[in-house]
C-alpha positions, 0 to 999 in steps of 0.5 A: 500499499502506498503511503499516500493511500495509508494517509488517506485512510487515516485522515479525519473528514467532516461529517455530511449533514442537512438542515431544512428551512421549511416554510409552513403556515406563513412561518419557518419550522424549528424544533427544540432539541431533545439532546445536547446541544440544547436549543431550537434548531432547523430540522435536520441531521446526519446523512446516512450511507447510501443516501443522497442529500435530498433523500436525507433532508426529506427523511429528517424533516419527516422524522423530526416534524411529521411533515411531508416536504417538497424540496424547493432547492439547495440554499447554501452549504456551511462548513465552519469547523466549530459549527457543531460542538460535537464534531466538524460537520458540513451542512447542505441547507435545503429550502422546502415547503410543507404540508400535513400536520406538524408534530414533534418527533424523533430528536425533537422535544417541541416544534414551533413555527416562527417568523424573523421577528419572533425567533427564539433566543436559544438557537443551536449550532450556527442556525441563527446565522443561517436564518439571517442569511435566509431572511436577508435573501443571501445566496 
């Protein structure tokens, strides 16, 4: 085995995740996390092996909110090494519209629908920055 291949196999890489900005009933859906890090967050999570980013976004939205989402487009990717205090992640954020009955599930203790001027104070990860970009029409 070449030294380059050994090095590549021992290298640590960021973990892919997805987050979803879900438009629902004239607001944006946030979930209150059951597990650390605590706070309100966009629905989302880790991409499973063998799953596309789009499949992961739809699955995570369904698991955490009970909503059927229609993905509109990719919004932006966020990759700051400390955006998630647990490990280095790279999140691809999707914009989506939803239908159905919203209900907290999986990792969500609560679910809320918020507007730019009613966002909760305690927002986890870098999701306040993501929402700021969204509301300012960036990307």
